[in-house]
DRENNU-245089 format. One record per residue (C-alpha): residue number from 1; x, y, z. Coordinates in pm, 1 decimal. Example, Ala and Ser with C-alpha at 12.3 -4.5 7.8 and 13.67 -1.06 7.14 Angstrom:
% DRENNU-245089
- 1,1230.0,-450.0,780.0
- 2,1367.0,-106.0,714.0
This chain:
% DRENNU-245089
- 1,8801.6,10167.8,9870.5
- 2,8941.2,9964.4,10145.9
- 3,8745.6,9626.4,10231.3
- 4,8533.1,9623.9,10544.6
- 5,8699.9,9348.5,10714.4
- 6,8544.9,9522.2,11060.5
- 7,8157.2,9451.5,10912.3
- 8,8258.7,9140.1,10799.2
- 9,8406.2,9013.2,11156.0
- 10,8083.1,9085.7,11330.0
- 11,7846.7,8960.4,11073.6
- 12,8058.7,8617.9,11144.4
- 13,8096.9,8690.9,11522.3
- 14,7670.1,8756.7,11513.0
- 15,7590.3,8417.9,11323.8
- 16,7410.9,8648.8,11061.5
- 17,7399.8,8594.2,10685.0
- 18,7449.3,8887.1,10418.9
- 19,7062.4,8832.9,10340.5
- 20,6951.9,8848.9,10718.0
- 21,7164.4,9191.3,10734.6
- 22,6967.7,9342.2,10442.0
- 23,6631.9,9198.6,10578.1
- 24,6676.3,9349.6,10897.8
- 25,6794.0,9661.4,10825.4
- 26,6490.6,9694.4,10547.9
- 27,6254.5,9618.6,10852.8
- 28,6392.9,9875.9,11061.0
- 29,6379.5,10138.2,10800.2
- 30,6036.8,10069.4,10734.5
- 31,5949.5,10112.5,11129.7
- 32,6134.6,10451.0,11066.6
- 33,5871.2,10540.2,10794.6
- 34,6148.6,10484.1,10513.5
- 35,6093.5,10202.2,10221.3
- 36,6445.7,10046.6,10110.1
- 37,6508.3,9747.3,9946.5
- 38,6851.2,9618.2,10052.0
- 39,6956.4,9278.8,9961.6
- 40,7257.4,9010.3,9960.4
- 41,7419.8,9224.8,9670.7
- 42,7392.3,9550.3,9902.0
- 43,7590.7,9380.7,10165.9
- 44,7852.4,9252.7,9967.3
- 45,7893.3,9608.1,9831.3
- 46,7922.3,9714.1,10206.4
- 47,8178.2,9455.1,10267.4
- 48,8391.7,9610.5,9961.9
- 49,8404.1,9911.1,10185.4
- 50,8086.2,10138.9,9999.4
- 51,7925.4,10320.2,10275.7
- 52,7554.6,10312.4,10274.8
- 53,7350.3,10650.9,10252.9
- 54,7164.6,10838.7,10561.4
- 55,7102.8,10662.2,10838.9
- 56,7139.0,10308.1,10763.9
- 57,7500.7,10310.3,10917.3
- 58,7323.6,10380.3,11236.0
- 59,7047.9,10148.8,11189.4
- 60,7326.8,9838.5,11087.4
- 61,7485.4,9952.0,11434.9
- 62,7164.6,9909.9,11636.3
- 63,7105.6,9580.7,11491.2
- 64,7448.7,9439.9,11583.9
- 65,7443.8,9579.3,11880.6
- 66,7115.4,9420.8,11988.7
- 67,7252.7,9063.5,11868.4
- 68,7601.0,9104.3,12001.5
- 69,7487.8,9202.6,12337.3
- 70,7742.2,9534.4,12362.1
- 71,7750.5,9842.8,12227.6
- 72,7905.1,9934.8,11886.3
- 73,7991.8,10275.2,11727.0
- 74,8009.3,10361.4,11354.7
- 75,8373.7,10315.0,11403.1
- 76,8336.4,9972.7,11524.4
- 77,8155.9,9842.2,11193.2
- 78,8383.1,10055.7,10950.2
- 79,8198.8,10312.8,10866.9
- 80,8315.9,10599.7,11077.9
- 81,8377.8,10975.8,10937.4
- 82,8617.5,10876.6,10658.2
- 83,8715.1,11286.3,10620.4
- 84,8831.9,11274.4,10986.5
- 85,9190.3,11347.7,11047.8
- 86,9363.1,11029.6,11130.1
- 87,9463.9,10980.9,11519.5
- 88,9775.4,11065.3,11633.8
- 89,9844.7,10739.2,11778.3
- 90,9631.1,10434.9,11687.1
- 91,9457.6,10313.4,12052.2
- 92,9576.2,9934.9,12077.3
- 93,9219.4,9831.5,12149.9
- 94,9107.2,9936.8,11798.2
- 95,9388.8,9839.2,11647.2
- 96,9372.5,9485.4,11768.8
- 97,9032.2,9441.0,11664.4
- 98,9078.7,9581.1,11307.1
- 99,9382.9,9349.7,11270.5
- 100,9169.7,9050.5,11388.0
- 101,8941.4,9116.7,11125.5
- 102,9152.2,9146.9,10861.3
- 103,9349.7,8796.7,10953.6
- 104,8966.8,8641.3,10948.0
- 105,8910.4,8794.7,10610.3
- 106,9234.4,8666.2,10435.0
- 107,9208.6,8325.4,10596.6
- 108,8845.2,8293.8,10456.3
- 109,8982.4,8402.3,10113.2
- 110,8723.8,8720.2,10079.6
- 111,8804.2,8869.0,9753.5
- 112,8764.0,9218.8,9869.7
- 113,9041.5,9148.1,10128.7
- 114,9283.9,8936.8,9863.4
- 115,9304.7,9245.6,9641.2
- 116,9369.1,9492.1,9871.4
- 117,9590.6,9737.8,9706.1
- 118,9951.3,9838.7,9833.4
- 119,9934.2,10207.4,10007.0
- 120,10168.6,10481.8,9864.1
- 121,10278.4,10842.5,9966.2
- 122,10208.6,10989.3,10297.6
- 123,9959.3,10673.7,10425.0
- 124,10273.8,10413.8,10350.6
- 125,10469.3,10641.1,10591.2
- 126,10239.0,10713.5,10855.2
- 127,10288.3,10379.1,11068.2
- 128,10677.9,10429.7,11018.0
- 129,10627.0,10790.4,11139.4
- 130,10373.0,10642.6,11455.0
- 131,10658.7,10387.0,11536.1
- 132,10916.6,10626.8,11564.1
- 133,10718.5,10890.0,11765.3
- 134,10526.9,10906.8,12111.9
- 135,10289.8,10858.9,12255.7
- 136,10402.7,10488.9,12386.8
- 137,10182.0,10229.3,12519.7
- 138,10164.7,10303.3,12908.1
- 139,9993.4,10003.2,13018.7
- 140,9900.4,9700.4,12750.6
- 141,9723.7,9458.6,13018.4
- 142,9370.5,9366.1,12930.5
- 143,9058.0,9187.7,13116.1
- 144,8879.9,8916.4,12879.3
- 145,8808.2,8559.2,12908.2
- 146,9109.4,8360.1,12890.0
- 147,9387.1,8377.3,13131.0
- 148,9720.0,8445.4,12933.1
- 149,10092.3,8372.2,13118.1
- 150,10420.4,8293.6,12970.3
- 151,10355.0,7925.9,12858.4
- 152,10104.4,8079.1,12602.1
- 153,10386.1,8326.4,12466.8
- 154,10649.8,8028.9,12451.4
- 155,10364.5,7880.7,12220.2
- 156,10330.5,8147.5,11979.7
- 157,10720.6,8181.6,11994.0
- 158,10781.0,7849.0,11867.2
- 159,10532.0,7860.4,11625.4
- 160,10669.6,8146.6,11450.5
- 161,11005.7,7963.7,11449.2
- 162,10805.4,7660.4,11316.7
- 163,10643.1,7884.1,11010.5
- 164,11013.2,8064.0,10925.4
- 165,11164.7,7712.3,10876.4
- 166,10840.5,7597.2,10684.3
- 167,10880.1,7928.9,10470.8
- 168,11256.4,7871.9,10389.1
- 169,11197.1,7502.4,10305.1
- 170,10853.0,7504.4,10085.4
- 171,10812.3,7894.7,9999.9
- 172,10546.7,8109.0,10111.0
- 173,10269.5,8010.8,9916.1
- 174,10251.5,7684.7,10094.8
- 175,10313.4,7810.4,10424.6
- 176,10092.4,8136.5,10423.5
- 177,9753.7,7934.9,10479.4
- 178,9908.4,7769.7,10779.2
- 179,10005.6,8063.9,10962.7
- 180,9692.6,8251.9,10865.4
- 181,9495.9,7950.9,11058.2
- 182,9716.8,7979.5,11369.8
- 183,9683.1,8344.9,11407.6
- 184,9304.1,8309.8,11395.4
- 185,9229.8,7973.1,11605.6
- 186,9516.1,8016.9,11851.0
- 187,9618.5,8375.4,11851.2
- 188,9333.8,8573.4,11882.1
- 189,9163.3,8435.8,12203.0
- 190,9488.9,8513.5,12368.8
- 191,9486.2,8863.0,12268.1
- 192,9118.4,8902.1,12359.3
- 193,9199.0,8715.0,12692.3
- 194,9346.4,8864.4,13030.7
- 195,9698.4,8943.8,13086.1
- 196,9926.0,9162.1,13302.3
- 197,10123.9,9477.5,13119.0
- 198,10438.5,9241.2,13176.5
- 199,10277.9,8911.2,13031.9
- 200,10096.3,9153.3,12770.2
- 201,10405.5,9299.0,12626.3
- 202,10559.8,8985.0,12573.8
- 203,10239.7,8863.0,12384.2
- 204,10257.5,9144.5,12189.7
- 205,10601.7,9107.7,12067.2
- 206,10515.6,8716.6,12011.3
- 207,10207.3,8801.5,11819.6
- 208,10396.1,9070.9,11621.2
- 209,10657.0,8796.3,11520.0
- 210,10387.9,8553.3,11405.5
- 211,10235.8,8873.2,11221.6
- 212,10562.8,8989.6,11014.7
- 213,10591.3,8589.3,10932.1
- 214,10262.3,8622.3,10772.0
- 215,10369.7,8933.0,10582.4
- 216,10689.3,8762.2,10458.9
- 217,10436.4,8474.4,10321.2
- 218,10190.8,8684.8,10153.3
- 219,10526.1,8890.3,9992.4
- 220,10606.2,8565.7,9888.6
- 221,10288.3,8466.5,9733.6
- 222,10247.7,8834.2,9549.8
- 223,9964.5,8959.0,9760.6
- 224,10185.1,9299.0,9813.5
- 225,9881.0,9482.2,9923.9
- 226,9844.1,9238.9,10228.4
- 227,10184.4,9177.5,10298.0
- 228,10213.5,9545.2,10379.4
- 229,9950.3,9546.5,10613.2
- 230,10094.6,9288.8,10812.2
- 231,10417.0,9468.3,10793.2
- 232,10237.4,9771.3,10963.2
- 233,10033.3,9520.8,11204.1
- 234,10354.5,9399.5,11328.9
- 235,10537.2,9726.5,11353.9
- 236,10237.5,9858.7,11560.8
- 237,10304.3,9572.1,11780.1
- 238,10644.4,9621.7,11814.5
- 239,10523.7,9940.3,12000.1
- 240,10317.6,9809.3,12233.7
- 241,10577.2,9548.9,12317.0
- 242,10835.0,9818.2,12355.0
- 243,11094.1,9653.6,12167.9
- 244,11252.0,9875.9,11945.7
- 245,11509.7,9612.4,11819.5
- 246,11207.2,9409.1,11704.4
- 247,11056.1,9693.8,11510.5
- 248,11375.9,9776.4,11343.6
- 249,11335.3,9396.3,11200.2
- 250,10999.9,9478.1,11099.4
- 251,11140.5,9809.6,10930.3
- 252,11392.3,9602.6,10729.8
- 253,11070.7,9392.5,10582.6
- 254,10948.9,9682.6,10481.4
- 255,11283.1,9812.3,10315.0
- 256,11276.0,9460.8,10123.7
- 257,10967.0,9522.1,10011.9
- 258,11022.0,9857.8,9901.5
- 259,11327.9,9773.3,9693.7
- 260,11078.0,9494.6,9534.6
- 261,10835.0,9750.7,9441.0
- 262,11106.7,9988.1,9312.1
- 263,11039.2,10254.9,9581.1
- 264,11405.9,10304.7,9612.1
- 265,11409.5,10644.2,9800.7
- 266,11132.4,10488.3,10021.3
- 267,11381.0,10191.1,10089.2
- 268,11660.5,10447.4,10168.6
- 269,11412.9,10646.5,10410.8
- 270,11302.4,10356.6,10604.0
- 271,11619.3,10207.7,10658.4
- 272,11723.7,10524.2,10797.7
- 273,11418.6,10548.5,11014.2
- 274,11534.5,10167.8,11156.8
- 275,11885.8,10266.8,11202.8
- 276,11795.5,10608.8,11377.7
- 277,11490.0,10508.5,11576.1
- 278,11633.2,10154.3,11730.2
- 279,11959.5,10324.6,11763.5
- 280,12168.2,10133.9,12064.1
- 281,11875.4,9848.3,12025.9
- 282,11951.7,9761.5,11714.1
- 283,12127.9,9434.5,11693.0
- 284,12456.6,9431.0,11411.4
- 285,12320.0,9174.9,11229.4
- 286,12020.9,9376.2,11122.4
- 287,12207.9,9699.3,11124.2
- 288,12453.3,9492.2,10839.5
- 289,12125.6,9405.4,10648.8
- 290,11981.6,9741.2,10651.7
- 291,12298.0,9930.4,10525.7
- 292,12367.5,9659.7,10266.3
- 293,11988.8,9727.9,10142.5
- 294,12056.8,10085.3,10128.1
- 295,12351.1,10018.4,9936.1
- 296,12144.3,9796.0,9679.8
- 297,11880.0,10081.2,9641.6
- 298,12131.1,10352.8,9608.4
- 299,12293.6,10123.3,9338.3
- 300,11956.4,10113.3,9139.2
- 301,11943.7,10463.0,9157.7
- 302,12309.7,10502.4,9045.1
- 303,12416.1,10693.4,9293.7
- 304,12770.5,10528.1,9333.4
- 305,12899.8,10704.2,9608.9
- 306,12639.5,10661.8,9844.0
- 307,12615.0,10296.4,9739.4
- 308,12990.6,10245.1,9863.0
- 309,12940.2,10455.1,10164.7
- 310,12689.0,10200.4,10263.4
- 311,12869.0,9927.2,10173.9
- 312,13123.9,10053.8,10405.7
- 313,12856.3,10069.3,10691.2
- 314,12731.2,9760.2,10659.8
- 315,13085.8,9576.9,10634.5
- 316,13181.7,9769.4,10979.3
- 317,12814.1,9646.4,11135.4
- 318,12901.6,9290.1,10987.5
- 319,13236.8,9280.5,11215.7
- 320,13014.6,9334.7,11507.5
- 321,12790.4,9066.3,11465.4
- 322,12799.2,8812.7,11775.0
- 323,12545.0,8522.9,11741.4
- 324,12453.5,8452.3,12090.1
- 325,12348.6,8841.3,12113.4
- 326,12083.8,8828.2,11832.3
- 327,11721.7,8783.9,11852.4
- 328,11546.3,8505.1,11693.2
- 329,11431.9,8685.4,11423.2
- 330,11751.6,8796.2,11277.7
- 331,11861.4,8423.9,11197.2
- 332,11814.5,8514.5,10825.0
- 333,12163.7,8720.6,10824.0
- 334,12344.1,8414.5,10786.7
- 335,12738.2,8421.6,10662.8
- 336,12751.8,8521.9,10342.6
- 337,12409.8,8708.6,10307.9
- 338,12609.7,9037.4,10285.8
- 339,12851.1,8861.6,10036.1
- 340,12533.1,8824.5,9820.1
- 341,12386.8,9147.3,9893.1
- 342,12730.6,9329.3,9799.0
- 343,12758.7,9118.5,9490.9
- 344,12411.3,9233.2,9368.7
- 345,12480.9,9623.9,9454.4
- 346,12827.2,9581.7,9269.2
- 347,12669.5,9406.8,8966.4
- 348,12437.0,9703.1,8930.2
- 349,12719.1,9927.0,8947.0
- 350,12903.8,9755.8,8662.9
- 351,13188.6,9648.6,8891.1
- 352,13190.4,9282.6,8772.8
- 353,13496.9,9170.0,8870.4
- 354,13417.1,9215.9,9247.8
- 355,13067.8,9135.6,9222.7
- 356,13148.1,8788.1,9083.5
- 357,13395.4,8756.6,9366.7
- 358,13153.0,8812.4,9652.1
- 359,12865.0,8609.6,9457.6
- 360,13102.5,8288.8,9446.8
- 361,13240.0,8368.0,9829.4
- 362,12851.0,8379.9,9902.0
- 363,12781.7,8070.1,9755.8
- 364,13054.7,7869.3,9895.6
- 365,12911.4,7956.8,10265.6
- 366,12656.1,7697.9,10392.6
- 367,12292.4,7864.1,10376.2
- 368,11953.9,7735.0,10425.1
- 369,11741.4,7631.1,10086.4
- 370,11584.6,7936.1,10030.5
- 371,11890.1,8196.3,10072.9
- 372,12098.1,7972.0,9861.1
- 373,11856.4,7983.1,9588.9
- 374,11915.8,8331.8,9604.2
- 375,12311.4,8351.8,9608.8
- 376,12329.7,8114.0,9342.7
- 377,12110.6,8320.0,9108.9
- 378,12334.9,8600.9,9173.8
- 379,12645.5,8434.2,9061.8
- 380,12452.0,8311.7,8772.1
- 381,12373.5,8671.2,8677.4
- 382,12727.4,8750.3,8734.9
- 383,12863.4,8498.8,8500.0
- 384,12592.3,8619.3,8245.8
- 385,12697.5,8946.9,8242.7
- 386,13058.7,8823.9,8229.7
- 387,13005.8,8625.0,7897.0
- 388,13051.2,8293.6,8097.5
- 389,12789.6,8064.7,7975.9
- 390,12915.4,7748.3,8073.5
- 391,12985.9,7872.6,8413.1
- 392,12641.2,8025.1,8417.0
- 393,12441.7,7707.9,8307.2
- 394,12603.0,7507.8,8577.3
- 395,12498.2,7735.1,8864.8
- 396,12173.3,7797.9,8670.9
- 397,12107.4,7406.0,8698.7
- 398,12183.3,7402.1,9081.1
- 399,11949.5,7681.4,9144.1
- 400,11668.0,7479.5,8983.9
- 401,11764.5,7151.2,9184.3
- 402,11779.2,7355.4,9504.2
- 403,11420.2,7494.3,9415.5
- 404,11259.1,7175.6,9425.3
- 405,10940.9,7140.9,9665.1
- 406,10936.9,7501.3,9698.8
- 407,10626.8,7732.5,9595.8
- 408,10735.7,8102.8,9588.2
- 409,10662.1,8383.0,9332.0
- 410,10972.3,8550.8,9434.5
- 411,11179.5,8270.3,9340.0
- 412,11015.5,8219.1,9024.0
- 413,11087.8,8596.9,8942.7
- 414,11472.0,8508.4,8967.8
- 415,11395.3,8232.0,8696.8
- 416,11197.9,8472.6,8500.3
- 417,11480.9,8691.5,8507.6
- 418,11772.3,8411.0,8433.4
- 419,11552.3,8277.9,8155.7
- 420,11540.5,8619.1,7977.0
- 421,11941.1,8684.3,8056.3
- 422,12027.5,8328.2,7903.7
- 423,11769.1,8355.1,7593.7
- 424,11981.2,8565.4,7425.9
- 425,12346.7,8401.4,7483.4
- 426,12340.3,8163.3,7204.4
- 427,12477.6,7877.0,7393.8
- 428,12391.0,7533.5,7395.2
- 429,12412.4,7465.9,7739.3
- 430,12218.6,7755.3,7818.8
- 431,11937.3,7647.2,7572.1
- 432,11874.2,7344.8,7796.9
- 433,11885.6,7556.0,8115.1
- 434,11616.6,7766.7,7962.9
- 435,11389.0,7485.1,7846.2
- 436,11423.0,7354.3,8226.7
- 437,11344.5,7674.9,8364.1
- 438,11002.1,7693.2,8106.4
- 439,10890.8,7335.6,8250.6
- 440,10951.8,7449.1,8607.2
- 441,10709.7,7754.7,8524.9
- 442,10445.9,7565.2,8371.9
- 443,10393.4,7429.2,8717.9
- 444,10114.6,7618.1,8882.7
- 445,10157.1,7777.8,9235.5
């Protein structure tokens, strides 16, 4: 069951406790000649996604409608008809309410929200299909309480850059709560404010950038179900903004997560969707990264011919990169990233000599701290596979030094993999590194 974040948010807005809602439901049902004994635990089950029987959902609607002074439907309280076919396109107003309800549940650490499971199969593809296909949002203007202008949009853009840098230096575990707090305190009032269509499109674009960062930090914190929801939200916000290039960036985040989840065919399919739909709006750096991730997916599937085709496409796109033409989000495609990805791909295919060369080239180029960790870890893997224990120990030492101060489940995954590969080498230098890795992994995130 999906957690009912809408009902949770409405109870908070109404200032009503769970016990208070249960008591009001019992009182209303008694007035209809029906005896009920709902309590605090009953409401907790509803918040976890259970739908009460009979007319109780309608009673809840009536109670919250009276308390909040606006008409609420079953869909508004998260108890609509679950068997109804999904709409061809998610209405923007309803999407915003559902999104902000999820942010609130997450920042308040609701257990039913934090344990949100990863969507698989057709439902996982649906948001990508919706982004690719019409209808488009013709008018995203809104009438609310707070007037929103471009100065507000600039604040959100600056915040996105700030949290991106924090993520790169400190990791997603440390950054995630900061982003969520900003979304709830600063961003929600803007989305519910008054703005024109022109400002609204820029607003949704800026909010999408922040939500994407929340997804990245969730991915790095190993709450994959929430990360996926945030990526889907960012993709819907990209559609509302009309910025297809930004949508392509969000697709790249979904591709990266699919690779981690070992959904290799989905990774290839999503990358193709991004390249196809963004078309000429796709930046060269983003095209390079999407092709490179396709190569990694093909290599993991053992498809050597397709992997090499994707490598050539990535190299072609790389030659077209002009930094002054790139949007802010593609700043992660720094010099050396392609070489690191090619090293990973070729290593998976067993081509160790060129893989090691590419990995060394990637390390030789300056990168932000997080990117450098991944590059060094890839070079370490190459050295281990090539039987160079001493060189592997030297690069592994650099990995640990660069990781100081970072809190990241994904980077810890790299350490665990390095430890596994080094523990069977039988070298004194690698044994010492294994001990250092064990000490690092004992520090809780």
